[in-house]
Residue, then its C-alpha position, 0 to 999 in steps of 0.5 A: m255690754a255692747l252698748a257700754g262699748a269702750d266707755p269705762e263707767a258703762c262697762a263697769d256699771a254694766l258688769i256690776g249689774l250683770a253680776a247682781d243679776a247673775l247672783g239674783v239667779g243662783r249663778f254664783a260663779v258667774s257673778a264673782t267673775l262679772l265682779t273681777r271683770a269690773d274691777t279690771v275696768l275700774d282699775a284701769a279706768g281713771l274715772p272721776a272721784d264721784v263716779a268711782n265711788r258710786l261704783a265702789v259702793r254698788r260693787g260692794w253690795v253686790a260683793a257682799e250679797l255674793a259673800m253672804f250667799s256663799g257662806e263667807a260672813a266675815t267677807a261679806v262684812d267687810c265688803a258691806q263696811q266698805a260699802v258704808e264707808s264709801a257711800r257716806a264719802g259719796g253723799s247720796a243718802r239713798h246710797q248711804v241707807k242701802s248700804e246700811v241695809v246690807l250691812a245689817a244683812a251681813l252681820c245677821s249672816a256673820g252672828a252679830a245680831e245685836r249689832a245688825r239690830d242697831v244698823g237696822a234700827e237706825a236705818l229704818v229711822t232714816t227710810g222713814r225720814l227720806g220715804l225710801i219705801p222698799l228699803r224701809w219694807a226690807l229693814a222692817c222684814l229683817l228686823i222682824d225676823i231677829g228682833s228689835v229693842t227699838f221697835s216692837t213686832r207689831q210696829l215692824r209689821e205695821i211698817r212692813d204692810i204699809c210699805a207693801d201698800q204704798v208700792r202697790r198703790a203706786g202701781g207696783t206688783w208686790r209678791p211677799a215671800 
């Protein structure tokens, strides 16, 4: 935050990142507070449309994840759907797919397994085409858990394991849960 100074883009980016970090360690109230602070910065910033859009997508992911962890499934779906729409407008293929991953998870939390399967299966195909290995791994895991009409469990396990192997071969440390 200190390095962000008076730059509203850097400040909002840092606040959203810190909110994600707080969420990851179970500090939900801190995460919510940081998102509120990011909103204040974004509302006053007057950022270029592409920058505002990118930050809106990232904020949507964190807000959806926070809502899922807080048991607010409908809010999670709304936030994830907004992230999907913002990502489509922004043009980043990775942001579009990650938004669909978050939406599929949010739909699961809302009990909408059939729609989650559809969103997840379509995104899984896209991750394969674009080589988005960590997102592909996450989708394979999600679809293993909720089932898929498009992919067999054997296919999904193979995709999951191949993705983990690719991360390891690239020098990453992979510790499955």
